[in-house]
C-alpha positions in Angstrom: -17.1 -53.7 -108.0 -19.3 -55.3 -110.4 -17.4 -55.8 -114.1 -18.4 -52.9 -116.3 -19.2 -50.5 -113.5 -18.3 -46.7 -114.2 -15.9 -45.4 -111.7 -16.4 -41.5 -111.1 -13.6 -39.4 -109.7 -14.2 -36.2 -108.0 -11.6 -33.5 -107.9 -10.8 -34.1 -104.4 -9.7 -37.9 -105.0 -7.6 -36.6 -108.1 -5.9 -34.2 -105.6 -5.3 -36.8 -103.1 -3.7 -39.5 -105.9 -1.5 -36.6 -107.1 -0.2 -35.7 -103.3 0.4 -39.7 -102.9 2.8 -39.7 -106.2 4.4 -36.6 -105.0 5.3 -38.1 -101.4 6.5 -41.4 -103.2 8.9 -39.1 -105.4 10.1 -37.3 -102.4 10.7 -40.5 -100.4 12.6 -42.2 -103.7 14.7 -39.1 -103.7 15.7 -39.0 -100.1 16.6 -42.5 -100.3 18.9 -41.9 -103.2 20.4 -39.0 -101.6 21.2 -40.8 -98.5 22.8 -43.6 -100.1 25.0 -41.1 -102.0 25.9 -39.7 -98.7 26.8 -43.1 -97.1 29.0 -43.8 -100.3 31.0 -40.2 -100.2 31.2 -40.3 -96.1 34.6 -41.5 -94.9 35.1 -44.8 -93.4 34.3 -45.0 -89.7 31.5 -42.4 -89.6 32.0 -38.4 -89.8 35.0 -37.1 -91.2 37.8 -36.9 -88.4 38.7 -33.7 -86.9 42.1 -32.4 -86.6 43.8 -32.8 -83.5 45.8 -30.0 -81.9 47.8 -30.6 -78.7 51.0 -29.3 -77.0 53.7 -32.1 -76.3 55.6 -31.7 -72.9 58.3 -29.4 -74.6 55.8 -26.8 -75.4 55.5 -27.6 -79.1 52.4 -27.3 -81.0 51.2 -30.2 -82.9 48.7 -30.7 -85.3 47.6 -34.1 -86.5 44.9 -34.7 -89.4 43.4 -37.4 -87.4 43.9 -39.7 -84.7 47.3 -41.6 -85.2 47.1 -45.1 -86.4 50.5 -45.4 -88.0 52.8 -44.6 -85.1 56.9 -44.8 -85.2 58.0 -45.6 -81.5 61.6 -44.2 -81.1 61.6 -46.5 -78.0 59.7 -49.8 -78.0 59.3 -49.9 -74.3 56.4 -47.3 -74.8 54.0 -50.0 -75.9 53.4 -50.4 -72.1 52.1 -46.8 -72.3 49.9 -47.7 -75.4 48.6 -50.6 -73.8 46.9 -48.5 -71.0 45.2 -46.5 -74.0 44.1 -48.9 -76.9 42.8 -52.4 -76.9 45.6 -53.8 -79.5 48.6 -51.2 -79.0 50.7 -53.2 -81.5 48.2 -52.6 -84.1 49.1 -48.7 -84.2 52.7 -49.2 -84.4 54.4 -49.1 -88.0 58.1 -49.3 -86.8 60.2 -48.9 -83.6 63.3 -49.4 -81.9 64.4 -52.8 -80.7 64.7 -52.5 -77.0 61.4 -54.1 -75.8 62.6 -57.3 -77.5 65.5 -57.6 -75.2 62.8 -58.5 -72.4 61.7 -61.4 -74.4 59.1 -62.7 -71.7 57.5 -59.2 -71.9 57.6 -59.2 -75.6 55.8 -62.7 -75.8 52.8 -61.2 -73.9 52.3 -58.8 -76.7 52.9 -61.4 -79.3 50.0 -63.7 -77.6 47.6 -60.7 -77.9 48.7 -59.9 -81.6 51.2 -62.2 -83.6 51.5 -59.7 -86.2 53.9 -57.8 -83.9 56.9 -59.8 -85.1 56.3 -58.3 -88.6 56.9 -54.7 -87.2 60.2 -53.2 -88.6 63.0 -52.6 -86.0 64.4 -49.4 -87.0 67.1 -49.1 -84.2 68.7 -51.0 -81.4 67.0 -48.7 -78.7 69.5 -45.6 -79.1 68.2 -42.6 -81.5 71.5 -42.3 -83.2 71.2 -45.8 -84.7 67.7 -44.9 -86.1 67.3 -45.0 -89.9 65.5 -41.7 -91.0 65.4 -43.2 -94.3 63.8 -46.4 -93.5 61.1 -44.6 -91.2 60.2 -42.4 -94.0 59.4 -45.2 -96.0 57.0 -46.6 -93.6 54.8 -43.6 -93.9 54.3 -43.0 -90.3 51.6 -40.5 -89.4 53.1 -39.9 -85.9 56.8 -40.0 -84.4 56.7 -40.5 -80.3 60.2 -39.6 -78.8 61.5 -39.7 -75.3 62.7 -36.4 -74.2 65.7 -37.7 -72.7 66.5 -39.8 -75.7 65.9 -37.0 -78.1 67.6 -34.5 -76.2 65.1 -32.2 -76.3 66.0 -28.5 -75.7 64.2 -25.6 -73.8 60.4 -24.9 -74.1 59.0 -25.2 -77.5 62.1 -27.1 -78.8 62.4 -30.6 -79.7 65.8 -32.4 -80.3 67.8 -33.0 -83.4 65.6 -36.2 -84.4 62.4 -34.2 -83.7 63.4 -31.3 -85.9 64.4 -33.6 -88.9 61.0 -35.4 -88.9 59.3 -32.1 -88.6 61.3 -30.7 -91.5 59.9 -33.4 -93.8 56.4 -33.0 -92.8 56.0 -35.8 -90.2 54.2 -34.7 -86.8 56.3 -35.5 -83.8 55.3 -35.3 -80.2 57.9 -35.6 -77.2 56.7 -37.4 -74.0 58.6 -38.2 -70.8 58.0 -41.1 -68.5 61.9 -41.3 -67.8 63.5 -38.2 -67.0 61.2 -36.6 -64.6 58.6 -39.2 -64.2 56.6 -37.7 -61.0 56.5 -34.4 -62.9 55.6 -35.4 -66.5 53.7 -38.7 -66.6 50.4 -37.6 -66.2 50.8 -34.8 -69.1 52.8 -37.3 -71.4 49.9 -40.0 -71.0 47.2 -37.5 -72.0 49.2 -36.3 -75.0 49.6 -39.6 -76.0 46.0 -40.5 -75.6 44.8 -37.6 -77.2 47.2 -38.2 -80.2 45.4 -41.5 -81.1 41.6 -40.7 -80.1 41.7 -42.0 -76.5 42.2 -39.2 -74.1 39.5 -40.5 -72.1 41.5 -43.6 -71.3 44.5 -41.4 -70.3 42.3 -39.3 -68.0 40.9 -42.3 -66.3 44.4 -43.8 -65.7 45.6 -40.6 -64.6 43.0 -40.3 -62.0 43.7 -43.7 -60.6 47.7 -42.7 -60.5 47.0 -39.4 -58.9 45.1 -40.9 -56.1 47.5 -43.4 -55.3 50.5 -41.1 -55.2 48.5 -38.4 -53.0 47.6 -40.9 -50.4 51.4 -41.9 -50.2 52.4 -38.1 -50.0 49.9 -37.3 -47.3 51.2 -39.7 -44.9 54.9 -38.7 -45.7 54.1 -35.2 -45.1 54.0 -36.3 -41.2 56.4 -34.3 -39.0 59.5 -36.4 -38.0 59.7 -38.4 -41.2 63.1 -40.0 -41.4 64.3 -40.8 -44.9 66.2 -44.1 -45.0 69.6 -43.8 -47.2 68.8 -46.3 -50.3 71.2 -47.9 -52.8 69.4 -48.7 -56.3 71.6 -50.9 -58.1 70.6 -50.9 -61.6 70.7 -54.1 -63.9 72.3 -55.8 -60.6 74.2 -58.6 -61.1 75.6 -57.4 -64.3 79.4 -57.5 -65.2 79.9 -53.9 -64.1 79.2 -52.2 -60.8 77.5 -50.2 -59.9 75.1 -48.7 -62.4 72.7 -46.4 -60.0 70.5 -43.2 -60.7 71.4 -39.9 -60.1 69.3 -36.8 -59.8 66.9 -38.4 -62.4 64.7 -41.2 -63.4 64.4 -43.4 -60.4 65.4 -40.7 -58.1 61.8 -38.9 -58.1 60.5 -42.1 -57.5 62.7 -42.6 -54.4 62.2 -39.2 -53.1 58.3 -40.1 -53.7 58.3 -43.1 -51.6 60.0 -41.4 -48.7 63.9 -42.5 -49.3 66.9 -40.8 -49.9 68.8 -41.9 -53.1 72.7 -42.1 -52.3 73.2 -41.7 -55.8 71.9 -38.5 -56.0 74.6 -37.1 -53.8 77.5 -37.7 -56.5 75.9 -38.1 -59.6 74.9 -34.9 -61.4 73.1 -36.3 -64.4 70.1 -38.8 -64.6 72.2 -42.2 -64.1 76.0 -43.1 -63.6 78.3 -45.2 -61.9 79.0 -45.7 -58.1 82.1 -47.1 -56.8 81.9 -49.9 -54.3 84.1 -47.6 -51.9 81.6 -44.7 -52.2 78.6 -47.4 -51.6 80.6 -48.6 -48.4 80.9 -45.2 -47.3 77.5 -43.9 -47.9 76.1 -46.8 -45.4 72.9 -47.4 -47.3 70.2 -48.7 -45.4 68.1 -50.1 -48.0 69.1 -52.0 -51.0 67.2 -52.3 -54.0 68.5 -54.0 -57.1 66.9 -53.8 -60.5 66.8 -56.3 -63.2 64.7 -58.2 -65.8 64.8 -61.3 -67.8 67.7 -59.8 -69.8 69.9 -60.5 -66.9 69.6 -64.5 -66.8 72.8 -64.9 -68.9 74.9 -62.7 -66.7 73.7 -64.3 -63.5 72.0 -61.1 -62.5 68.5 -60.1 -61.0 65.9 -62.1 -62.7 62.5 -60.7 -62.0 59.6 -59.5 -64.5 57.1 -61.2 -66.8 57.3 -65.2 -66.7 59.5 -65.2 -63.8 58.4 -67.8 -61.1 58.5 -65.9 -57.4 61.0 -68.7 -56.1 63.1 -68.2 -59.1 63.2 -64.3 -58.5 64.2 -64.6 -54.7 67.3 -66.9 -55.8 68.4 -64.6 -58.3 68.4 -61.7 -55.7 70.4 -63.9 -53.2 73.0 -64.7 -55.8 73.4 -61.2 -56.7 73.9 -59.9 -53.2 76.3 -62.6 -52.7 78.1 -61.8 -55.7 78.4 -58.2 -55.0 80.5 -59.3 -52.1 79.6 -56.0 -50.3 79.8 -56.1 -46.4 77.6 -53.1 -45.8 74.7 -54.8 -47.9 75.3 -58.5 -46.7 75.0 -57.2 -43.0 71.8 -55.3 -43.7 68.5 -57.0 -42.4 67.2 -59.3 -45.0 64.0 -57.2 -44.8 65.9 -54.6 -46.3 67.2 -56.2 -49.2 64.9 -56.1 -52.2 64.7 -56.5 -56.2 62.3 -55.0 -58.8 61.9 -54.9 -62.3 63.9 -52.2 -64.3 61.2 -51.8 -66.8 58.9 -50.1 -64.1 61.2 -47.3 -65.2 60.1 -45.3 -68.3 56.3 -46.2 -68.2 53.6 -44.9 -66.1 53.4 -48.3 -64.4 56.0 -46.9 -62.2 53.1 -46.3 -59.9 53.7 -49.9 -58.4 57.1 -49.1 -57.8 56.5 -46.1 -55.8 53.8 -48.1 -53.6 56.7 -50.8 -53.1 59.2 -48.6 -52.2 57.1 -46.7 -49.8 56.3 -50.1 -48.2 60.1 -51.3 -48.0 61.1 -47.7 -46.8 58.6 -47.1 -44.1 56.8 -50.8 -43.3 55.0 -49.6 -40.5 53.5 -46.3 -42.1 52.5 -48.4 -45.2 51.5 -51.6 -43.3 48.2 -51.6 -45.1 49.4 -50.5 -48.6 48.9 -53.6 -51.0 51.4 -53.2 -54.5 50.2 -56.5 -55.5 46.5 -55.5 -55.3 47.3 -52.0 -57.3 49.0 -54.0 -60.0 45.9 -56.5 -60.3 43.8 -53.7 -60.4 45.8 -52.0 -63.4 46.0 -55.2 -65.2 42.1 -55.5 -64.8 40.8 -52.1 -65.6 43.5 -50.6 -67.7 46.2 -52.6 -69.3 45.1 -54.4 -72.5 48.1 -56.7 -72.4 48.2 -57.4 -68.4 51.7 -58.2 -66.9 52.1 -61.8 -65.7 55.0 -62.8 -63.4 57.1 -61.8 -60.5 57.9 -58.3 -60.6 59.5 -57.8 -57.3 61.0 -60.1 -54.7 62.7 -59.4 -51.3 65.1 -61.5 -48.8 63.0 -60.9 -45.5 60.1 -63.4 -46.7 59.1 -65.6 -49.6 57.0 -63.6 -52.2 
């Protein structure tokens, strides 16, 4: 435009300019409003909705948000959390010390998160040793209790410890992978998953778990099945003989695998002791010892995390020799086995069911591959995979 030229603006030009200014003002206001909303919004996006759930006792529990500060009344339940969360130890603010007794398994979790060593230990593993005062000071947003350990009552009733935490306003869920594992595991894992905002992962593992168990149950339903008599020697090789499952715990797993637990015939509760005389008179056809790395000092059965196959086999040989029970030593070596005690009280007992089914009925389950199942669990589900020899047999090198 030449210098000194006169600019003439029409009415329509003026209106276009005003509309442009109005648009700029609106855009600026929208940007400011968006920034304010971003500042006011809770961390992590939209405000977390309360989580309502019902635990296995039928108690209704409401959490303000997914639990991030969990008190585990039994440390071994970290294995269940590992199926649900990429860093399970990061959710735990306090726990019992029972998992530390299996030093090699504990070390697997330490490698995943070294901060696990800083988690306060509130009890030795029994609930009567748990300090309520110390627990409260940790400000947990959820307490996870085992039904058996808490002594939960009938429908809708928690045990004494659950009621004490509830009375001071701390939410509690009761789960069960121990007392009735085949009945309660899927519900318990789903409850735990929902409580931490990972119900989808619980459902995925449950589908895998159910498909595997149903496959075994279908084959065992064939007419004419003979269930072998099974002696499960818990904590095998220890100073006292013979701890064994009664009507609970491993008993359901033994039955699901097609065996008959001789302990259930005389032990009314979930666990108890059998005399050597009774074991001899019951004439077991299969021996299954349970153990772990915690048994090394006592010369017992050593299987589990960090254990080499040859070491596991040698410890089983020594355990059977130490038992000095003719009815066991005369068994076919292919009927003498050892397995990790800590498959108990965890959804990982699926591997134990498969192993027992194959040991009890080798021809019926010739194609069953428990090692492949454990590998799939490690690969697809567990955030802290298991590494070691978790079972052994005398019939052949594992």
